[in-house]
C-alpha positions in Angstrom: 0.0 0.0 0.0 2.8 2.4 0.8 4.1 2.2 -2.8 0.8 2.9 -4.5 2.0 6.2 -5.8 5.6 5.2 -6.7 5.0 5.7 -10.4 4.6 9.1 -12.1 1.4 7.9 -13.9 -0.3 7.0 -10.7 0.8 10.2 -9.1 -0.7 12.1 -11.9 -3.9 10.2 -11.6 -4.0 11.0 -7.9 -3.4 14.7 -8.5 -6.4 14.8 -10.9 -8.7 12.5 -9.1 -8.2 14.1 -5.7 -8.1 17.7 -6.9 -10.1 20.0 -4.6 -12.2 23.0 -5.8 -10.9 26.3 -4.6 -13.9 26.8 -2.3 -13.1 23.4 -0.6 -9.5 24.2 -0.1 -10.4 27.6 1.4 -13.0 25.9 3.6 -10.3 23.6 5.1 -7.8 26.5 5.6 -10.4 28.6 7.4 -11.4 25.6 9.6 -7.7 25.0 10.4 -6.9 28.6 11.1 -10.0 29.1 13.3 -9.3 25.9 15.2 -5.8 26.9 16.3 -5.2 29.2 19.3 -4.0 32.7 18.5 -0.2 32.4 18.4 2.5 33.0 15.9 3.1 30.2 13.3 6.6 30.7 12.0 6.9 27.5 9.9 4.5 24.8 8.8 5.3 21.2 7.9 2.9 19.5 5.4 3.7 15.9 6.2 2.9 13.4 3.5 2.2 16.4 1.2 1.6 14.3 -1.9 1.6 16.5 -4.9 1.4 19.7 -2.8 -2.3 20.3 -2.8 -2.2 22.2 0.5 1.5 23.1 1.0 1.7 26.6 -0.7 -1.8 27.5 0.6 -0.6 26.7 4.2 2.4 29.0 3.7 0.0 31.8 2.4 -2.6 31.3 5.1 -0.1 31.5 8.0 2.3 34.0 6.3 5.3 31.8 6.9 7.6 29.3 5.1 6.3 25.8 4.6 8.1 22.5 4.0 6.4 19.6 2.2 7.7 16.1 3.1 6.7 13.2 1.0 8.1 9.6 0.6 7.1 9.3 -3.1 9.6 10.8 -5.6 6.8 10.7 -8.2 4.5 12.8 -6.1 7.3 15.2 -5.3 8.0 15.6 -9.0 4.5 17.0 -9.5 4.8 19.2 -6.5 8.1 20.6 -7.7 6.6 21.4 -11.1 4.2 23.9 -9.4 7.1 26.3 -8.8 5.6 27.5 -5.6 7.5 30.3 -3.7 8.1 30.1 0.0 7.9 26.3 -0.1 10.7 23.8 0.5 10.3 20.2 -0.7 11.9 17.2 1.0 11.7 13.4 0.3 11.2 11.5 3.5 9.1 9.3 5.7 6.9 10.3 8.6 8.8 7.8 10.7 12.1 9.6 9.9 11.3 13.3 9.2 14.3 15.1 7.5 14.1 18.2 9.8 15.9 19.4 12.9 14.4 19.3 16.4 11.8 21.9 17.3 11.8 23.7 13.9 8.1 23.8 13.1 5.1 25.3 14.9 2.4 23.3 13.0 2.4 19.9 11.4 -0.5 19.3 9.0 -1.4 15.8 7.7 -4.0 15.5 5.0 -5.3 11.9 4.3 -2.0 10.5 5.6 -2.7 8.9 9.0 -4.2 5.7 7.6 -1.1 5.2 5.4 1.4 5.3 8.3 3.5 2.1 8.6 4.6 2.8 12.2 2.2 5.4 13.6 3.7 5.6 17.1 7.2 6.2 15.7 5.7 8.8 13.3 4.1 10.6 16.2 7.3 10.6 18.1 9.0 12.2 15.1 6.3 14.8 14.8 6.7 15.6 18.5 10.5 15.9 17.9 10.2 18.5 15.1 7.5 20.5 16.8 8.3 23.5 18.9 7.2 23.3 22.6 3.4 23.6 22.7 3.3 23.2 18.8 0.2 21.8 17.1 -0.6 18.8 15.0 -3.6 19.0 12.6 -4.9 15.8 11.1 -7.3 15.9 8.2 -8.5 12.3 7.6 -11.3 10.0 6.8 -12.5 7.9 9.7 -14.1 4.4 9.7 -17.5 5.8 10.8 -17.9 7.6 7.5 -16.8 4.8 5.1 -20.5 3.8 4.6 -21.3 7.4 3.5 -18.9 7.3 0.5 -21.0 6.1 -2.4 -18.1 5.3 -4.6 -16.5 3.1 -1.9 -19.6 1.0 -1.4 -19.5 0.1 -5.1 -16.0 -1.5 -4.7 -16.2 -4.2 -2.0 -12.5 -5.1 -2.1 -11.6 -1.4 -1.7 -14.1 -1.1 1.1 -12.5 -4.0 2.9 -9.1 -2.3 2.7 -10.5 1.0 4.0 -12.3 -0.6 6.9 -9.1 -2.4 8.0 -6.8 0.5 7.7 -8.9 3.6 8.5 -9.1 4.4 12.2 -12.2 5.3 14.0 -12.4 8.7 15.6 -11.7 7.2 19.0 -8.8 5.0 17.9 -7.1 8.0 16.2 -7.6 10.2 19.3 -6.3 7.6 21.7 -3.3 6.7 19.6 -2.2 10.4 19.2 -2.9 11.2 22.8 -0.7 8.3 23.9 2.3 10.0 22.4 2.6 13.2 24.3 -0.3 15.1 22.7 -3.6 16.5 24.0 -6.6 16.8 21.7 -7.9 20.4 21.4 -10.8 19.8 19.0 -12.4 17.5 16.5 -15.1 18.2 13.9 -16.5 16.6 10.7 -16.5 18.8 7.6 -18.8 17.9 4.7 -16.6 19.1 1.9 -17.7 20.0 -1.6 -16.0 17.4 -3.9 -17.7 17.5 -7.3 -20.2 19.8 -9.0 -22.2 17.0 -10.4 -22.4 13.2 -10.3 -20.9 13.1 -13.8 -17.8 14.8 -12.5 -17.9 12.5 -9.4 -17.8 9.5 -11.7 -15.0 11.0 -13.8 -12.8 11.5 -10.7 -13.3 8.0 -9.4 -12.9 6.4 -12.8 -9.4 7.8 -13.0 -8.4 5.2 -10.4 -6.2 7.7 -8.5 -7.1 6.5 -5.0 -4.7 4.0 -3.3 -7.3 1.4 -2.4 -8.5 1.4 -6.1 -4.9 1.1 -7.4 -4.1 -2.0 -5.4 -7.3 -4.1 -6.1 -7.3 -6.2 -9.3 -8.2 -4.8 -12.7 -11.2 -7.1 -12.7 -12.4 -5.9 -9.4 -11.9 -2.3 -10.4 -13.9 -2.7 -13.6 -16.8 -4.5 -12.0 -16.9 -1.9 -9.3 -16.8 0.9 -11.8 -19.8 -0.6 -13.6 -21.7 -0.7 -10.3 -20.7 2.9 -9.7 -21.8 3.9 -13.2 -25.2 2.3 -12.7 -25.7 4.0 -9.4 -24.6 7.4 -10.8 -27.2 7.1 -13.6 -30.0 7.1 -11.0 -28.8 10.2 -9.2 -30.0 13.8 -10.0 -27.7 14.9 -12.8 -26.6 18.3 -11.7 -26.5 17.8 -7.9 -23.2 18.6 -6.1 -21.4 15.8 -4.3 -20.1 16.3 -0.7 -17.8 14.0 1.3 -17.4 13.8 5.1 -13.8 14.2 6.4 -12.6 14.8 9.9 -10.3 17.5 11.3 -8.5 16.8 14.5 -6.4 19.4 16.3 -3.8 18.3 18.9 -1.2 20.2 20.9 2.1 18.9 22.0 2.3 18.6 25.8 5.0 20.7 27.4 7.4 18.4 29.3 
């Protein structure tokens, strides 16, 4: 699973399939900004930044430099092509972050937590690079919402993968809080994802999501047919929303 985006063609599919409308990105940045205490953010780490969907926007939102760390060279190739100012890109794992101790005030993780190979070690690394009383923001799907994702319920093999790896809200909270963090807040955001069901189908059909990449071609095609049949029954021009959770934690001062 961790190598799902190792090839440039799959990284490009991901970038297209998971692209977020501007209003959705702004919604998340506002939610993040409003959830954090009023204090200076001097540097942000976008951990598992992928193709850099949020990295430059985080730098702009907080008026500070940002660094994007990502294990996949293919994903970083796309991120680098954006030519974003005030952003530094580094290849590395969450379990071994290539930054010095206490160098960032905020760590942001978008749809990364369920990919972690060694989550406890990753959280220890996050604590290491955070300044005292720094914050960790986790934007991630949770198991409670898997049943609400129409596309996922059309791909049984992908649903099985997601149910096994996606944490529940309580599991995520307990794991993070066991590693020198305190939870500040948690909320579910129903984000705008596609302007119509036709666009929704087009995004899913690109097979850019990791659980769709790893299932067999036969399973993907049969699931895509089920999804197509379901989409045909939906109101043609209705927008599509997806539930995603935002958790805010603060590093405990020791």
